[in-house]
C-alpha positions in Angstrom: 127.0 108.3 136.5 125.1 109.9 139.4 121.8 109.3 137.6 122.3 105.6 137.9 123.0 105.5 141.6 120.1 104.4 143.8 117.5 103.8 141.2 116.4 100.3 142.4 113.8 99.5 145.0 114.2 96.7 147.5 110.5 96.1 147.5 110.4 95.7 143.7 113.3 93.2 143.9 111.5 91.3 146.7 108.3 91.1 144.7 110.1 90.0 141.5 111.9 87.3 143.5 108.7 86.1 145.1 106.6 85.9 142.0 109.3 85.3 139.3 112.2 84.1 141.3 112.5 80.8 139.4 113.2 82.8 136.3 115.9 85.0 137.9 114.1 88.2 136.9 115.1 89.9 140.2 118.7 89.3 139.3 118.3 91.0 136.0 116.5 93.9 137.7 119.4 94.3 140.2 122.0 94.3 137.4 123.4 90.8 137.7 122.7 89.6 134.2 125.1 86.6 134.3 123.5 85.1 137.4 120.1 85.9 136.0 120.8 83.9 132.9 122.0 80.9 135.0 118.9 81.1 137.2 116.7 81.3 134.1 118.3 78.3 132.5 118.1 76.2 135.8 114.7 77.5 136.8 116.3 78.9 140.0 117.7 75.5 140.7 114.1 74.3 141.1 113.2 77.1 143.4 115.9 76.6 146.0 118.1 79.4 144.7 115.1 81.7 144.4 114.1 81.0 148.0 117.6 81.8 149.3 117.6 85.0 147.2 114.2 85.9 148.7 115.6 85.7 152.2 118.8 87.5 151.2 116.8 90.4 149.7 114.7 90.7 152.9 117.7 91.0 155.1 119.5 93.3 152.7 122.3 91.0 151.7 121.7 91.2 148.0 121.9 94.8 146.8 121.9 96.3 143.3 125.1 96.0 141.3 125.9 99.7 142.2 125.4 98.8 145.9 122.6 101.2 146.8 118.8 100.9 146.9 116.8 104.0 146.3 114.0 102.7 148.6 114.4 100.0 151.3 111.9 98.0 153.3 
């Protein structure tokens, strides 16, 4: 279990959200598969959801499912 803790980068999540946010790829990366599928099917609610997620990733509000980033901004 310890090998899985802290293996996600906040910068990678931010870049995925910026470039592929409408597809929800950042949510899949962070371990939130269900929300990722919803974002994929709704195209990130036409970009609005992706924009909100972008801000939330920057301020550190969205974290990986295990709660810890290995690298932060």
